[in-house]
Structure formats: structure tokens, C-alpha cells
C-alpha positions in Angstrom: -12.9 -21.5 -5.2 -9.2 -21.4 -5.1 -8.1 -18.2 -7.0 -10.3 -15.4 -8.0 -9.4 -12.5 -10.2 -10.7 -8.9 -10.5 -9.6 -7.2 -13.7 -8.3 -3.6 -13.5 -11.6 -2.0 -14.8 -11.4 1.1 -12.6 -12.1 1.7 -9.0 -15.8 2.3 -9.3 -16.7 -0.8 -11.3 -14.2 -3.5 -10.8 -16.0 -5.6 -8.2 -19.4 -5.2 -9.9 -17.8 -6.4 -13.2 -16.4 -9.3 -11.4 -19.6 -10.4 -10.1 -21.8 -10.1 -13.0 -19.7 -11.1 -16.0 -18.6 -14.8 -15.5 -15.5 -14.7 -17.8 -14.0 -11.9 -15.7 -14.5 -14.0 -12.5 -12.1 -16.9 -13.3 -11.7 -19.5 -10.7 -8.7 -21.7 -10.5 -9.4 -24.9 -8.7 -6.0 -26.8 -9.0 -2.3 -26.6 -9.5 -2.9 -27.6 -13.1 -5.5 -24.9 -13.7 -3.2 -22.4 -12.2 -0.3 -23.4 -14.7 -2.8 -23.1 -17.6 -3.9 -19.7 -16.3 -0.4 -18.6 -16.1 0.6 -19.7 -19.5 -2.5 -18.0 -21.0 -1.8 -14.7 -19.3 -5.2 -14.5 -17.5 -3.5 -13.6 -14.3 -2.2 -10.3 -15.6 -3.4 -6.7 -15.2 -5.6 -7.5 -12.3 -6.9 -5.3 -9.5 -7.4 -8.1 -6.9 -6.1 -11.7 -6.9 -8.0 -13.7 -4.2 -6.4 -16.8 -2.8 -9.1 -18.8 -0.9 -7.2 -22.1 -0.9 -5.8 -23.0 2.6 -2.4 -21.3 3.1 -0.2 -22.5 5.9 2.4 -20.2 7.4 4.7 -22.5 9.3 6.2 -20.6 12.3 8.6 -23.3 13.2 9.9 -24.6 9.8 9.7 -21.8 7.2 10.2 -24.1 4.3 7.0 -25.9 5.0 5.0 -22.8 4.3 2.8 -23.1 1.3 -0.7 -23.2 -0.4 -2.8 -26.4 -0.4 -4.4 -27.3 -3.7 -5.6 -30.6 -5.0 -8.7 -32.7 -5.1 -10.5 -34.8 -2.4 -9.2 -37.9 -3.9 -5.7 -36.9 -2.8 -6.5 -36.1 0.8 -5.0 -39.5 2.1 -1.6 -38.7 0.5 1.1 -36.8 2.1 1.5 -33.3 0.9 4.9 -34.0 -0.7 3.4 -36.9 -2.7 0.5 -35.1 -4.3 1.1 -34.5 -8.0 -1.4 -31.7 -7.9 -1.7 -30.6 -4.3 1.0 -28.4 -2.7 2.4 -25.1 -3.9 5.6 -24.4 -2.1 7.3 -21.1 -1.7 9.6 -21.6 -4.7 6.5 -22.4 -6.9 4.7 -19.3 -5.6 7.7 -17.1 -6.4 7.9 -18.6 -10.0 4.3 -17.5 -10.7 4.2 -14.7 -13.0 1.1 -12.4 -12.0 0.4 -8.7 -12.1 -2.0 -7.8 -9.3 -2.3 -4.7 -7.4 -3.4 -6.7 -4.4 -3.1 -10.4 -3.7 -5.4 -11.5 -0.8 -4.9 -14.6 1.3 -8.3 -15.0 2.9 -7.7 -18.6 4.3 -4.0 -18.3 5.7 -3.2 -19.2 9.1 -0.1 -19.5 11.2 0.8 -23.1 12.3 3.1 -23.7 15.3 3.9 -27.2 16.6 3.6 -27.5 20.3 6.6 -26.7 22.4 8.3 -24.8 19.6 9.5 -21.3 19.6 7.7 -19.2 17.0 9.8 -17.7 14.2 8.8 -14.9 11.7 10.7 -16.4 8.8 7.7 -18.4 7.4 5.5 -15.1 7.2 8.5 -13.2 5.8 9.2 -15.9 3.1 5.6 -16.1 2.0 5.5 -12.4 1.6 8.8 -12.3 -0.3 7.6 -15.1 -2.6 4.3 -13.3 -3.4 6.1 -10.1 -4.0 8.6 -11.8 -6.3 5.6 -13.3 -8.2 4.5 -9.8 -9.0 2.0 -8.8 -6.3 1.8 -5.0 -5.8 0.6 -5.5 -2.2 -0.5 -8.4 0.0 -3.5 -8.9 2.3 -2.9 -11.8 4.7 -5.1 -13.5 7.4 -3.3 -14.8 10.5 -6.2 -17.2 11.3 -9.4 -18.5 9.7 -12.8 -17.0 10.4 -15.4 -19.0 8.4 -18.7 -17.8 10.1 -21.2 -15.3 8.9 -19.6 -12.3 10.5 -16.3 -13.2 9.3 -17.6 -13.4 5.7 -19.3 -10.0 6.2 -16.1 -8.4 7.2 -14.2 -9.8 4.4 -16.9 -8.4 1.9 -16.5 -5.1 3.6 -12.8 -5.1 2.9 -13.5 -6.1 -0.6 -15.7 -3.1 -1.1 -13.0 -0.8 0.3 -10.5 -2.3 -2.1 -12.9 -1.4 -4.9 -13.6 2.0 -3.8 -10.2 3.6 -3.2 -6.5 3.2 -2.4 -5.5 -0.3 -1.4 -3.1 1.0 1.2 -5.8 2.1 3.6 -8.7 -0.1 2.6 -8.2 -2.4 5.6 -8.1 0.5 8.1 -11.2 2.0 6.5 -13.0 -1.3 6.7 -12.0 -1.9 10.3 -13.2 1.7 11.4 -16.5 1.3 9.7 -16.9 -2.2 11.1 -16.2 -1.0 14.7 -18.6 1.9 14.2 -21.4 -0.5 13.2 -20.4 -2.9 16.0 -21.1 -0.5 19.0 -24.3 -2.3 19.9 -23.3 -5.8 18.8 -20.8 -7.4 21.1 -20.3 -10.2 18.7 -19.1 -8.0 16.0 -16.6 -6.3 18.4 -14.5 -9.4 18.7 -10.9 -9.0 17.3 -11.3 -12.5 16.1 -13.3 -11.1 13.2 -11.7 -7.6 12.5 -8.1 -8.0 13.4 -7.2 -11.2 11.5 -6.0 -9.4 8.3 -2.8 -7.5 7.8 -1.8 -5.4 4.9 1.8 -5.2 3.3 2.7 -2.9 0.4 6.0 -2.4 -1.4 
């Protein structure tokens, strides 16, 4: 899954509708499909737009920040040679979406060795996403693909459904840490501290 959409159907039913009605759980798996979805207007009036494609935040060369699309047949090609594989910041900014929250679940910061980290890559990804029409942005600083990481992400999704997006992450973290009192593995910040929230 690359992109997933949750229509604005109300705070109590949005996630349930997304899971049970296939047409409301659109999945965009390539840059071509993204262009088609943008032309058709299906990325408008959304509660949550989920980006599960690998998103690289370059902390050394901000212009190298982007979203990795594309098929397995293109994996041997450099990113800049893929006809359907790399969404740079200018292309992100040019997307016309309307989403209360845009979530980058698979984003991670990249820093080549012996380089001084710079915040510009993160700042430019946020600026491009807001330019595209996001009301707020939920962004991961690193990947966490195990069972506990998925459970925490699902808890955040539930909080986004139940109330205000501005404090959904905080409410999810508090609930998670309450549950984790007797489970050292759940207490790891690698799980519950990887997401950050930005609003307008």
C-alpha cells in the first residue's frame, strides 16, 4: 500500500467506513496511479491520507528528500532514472489534496557518514506537504515494522478517528505507556516516540 484515504465521514465512523467499504479505502500504488487519483479528485475532502511508501528525509542534502514509488522491476535503476519511482519535493508540493491529516508512517531520516545534520530536509518536506493542501502532518523519524510498532500505529489511527487531530498523538502515547507499565518491550521509545505532529 502506498497511499490510503479516509473520507471525512465524521469522527465516530470514519475509520470503520474505511475498513469495511472497499471503494472508500483507495490504494495508490504508483506515481501514475497518484496522478490519476489527483485528476479524478478522489484525494479531496479526506480525514486521513496515509503515506506508507518509503519517505526519505535527507539531513545532508535537502533536495534529495522525497517519496519512493515504483515497481520491483525498477529497483536496479537509479532513482533519478525511474519513470515512475521518485516523487521529489516539487512534485509533492504540486499535488492538490484536501486532507485534515497526512501521515507518513514509513518516513526516516537519512544522514551520510561524517556529515553534519541539517533540519532543512525535514522543513522542506513539511512545507511541500502543507503546500499540497494538508491540514496537519504526522511524520515518523524512523521505521518500526514489528508487531508492537504496528499496534502503536493502529492506536494513533484510532485516536485520530475519535477526536481532535492536534492531540491524537499525545493521547495515544499516554494510553500506550499506561498499558506498558508491566511490559518492558512496550516501554521502548523506539516504538512510541518515532512520530511527530505538525499543524498549521
